[in-house]
C-alpha positions, 0 to 999 in steps of 0.5 A, spaced: 229 142 684 226 148 686 231 153 689 228 158 694 230 164 694 230 169 699 227 176 699 231 181 697 232 186 703 236 191 700 230 194 695 226 195 701 227 202 704 227 204 712 222 208 715 225 214 719 222 214 725 225 214 732 223 207 734 228 205 727 233 210 729 234 207 736 234 200 734 239 202 729 243 205 734 243 199 739 244 194 733 251 198 731 252 199 739 252 191 739 256 190 733 261 195 737 261 191 743 262 184 740 268 188 735 271 190 742 270 183 745 273 179 740 279 185 740 281 183 746 280 176 747 285 176 741 290 181 744 289 176 751 290 170 747 296 173 744 299 175 751 297 168 753 301 164 748 307 169 750 307 167 756 306 160 755 311 160 750 316 163 755 315 159 760 316 153 756 322 155 754 325 157 761 322 150 763 327 146 758 333 151 759 332 149 767 331 142 765 337 142 761 342 145 766 339 141 772 341 135 767 348 138 767 348 139 775 347 132 775 351 129 771 357 133 775 354 131 781 355 124 779 362 125 777 363 129 784 361 122 788 365 118 784 371 123 785 369 123 792 369 115 793 376 114 789 379 120 794 376 116 800 379 109 798 386 113 797 385 116 804 384 109 806 389 106 803 394 112 806 391 111 813 393 103 813 400 105 810 400 110 816 399 105 821 404 100 818 409 105 818 409 105 825 411 098 825 419 097 826 418 090 822 414 093 816 419 099 816 425 093 816 421 090 810 420 096 805 427 098 807 430 091 804 425 091 798 426 098 796 433 100 798 436 093 798 438 095 805 440 088 808 442 086 816 449 082 817 450 076 813 444 077 808 444 077 801 439 080 796 437 078 790 433 083 785 428 079 780 425 084 775 418 083 775 415 082 768 409 086 769 413 092 770 418 091 764 412 091 759 409 097 762 415 100 761 416 097 754 409 100 753 410 107 755 416 107 750 412 106 744 
């Protein structure tokens, strides 16, 4: 196997003429332009990376905030539904309180009020007793 060698240009002396000098100036100018271009592109690339990174970071933060807001909204909606149900129950009870028969029934049940010649027996609920025992424990 033969290796082909490139002729060495280091041993050749350059001719100092106007043409050679102008060509060297052009070549040096071209190299300097390419170096400046590479430097500008590197700076631009770094700036783009920094801006993109900060945008991704802000996007992730906004997603976390949005998820927290959605969770808070779901809790608020659940609370609203509970309050609406409670409001409906209170409205129903308010309508019932306008009825004299309901008030009489409620007075008999809660306060053991009776009409003449009427006997009221109080029977304790098993559910209420078990709840009281659980609370005591």
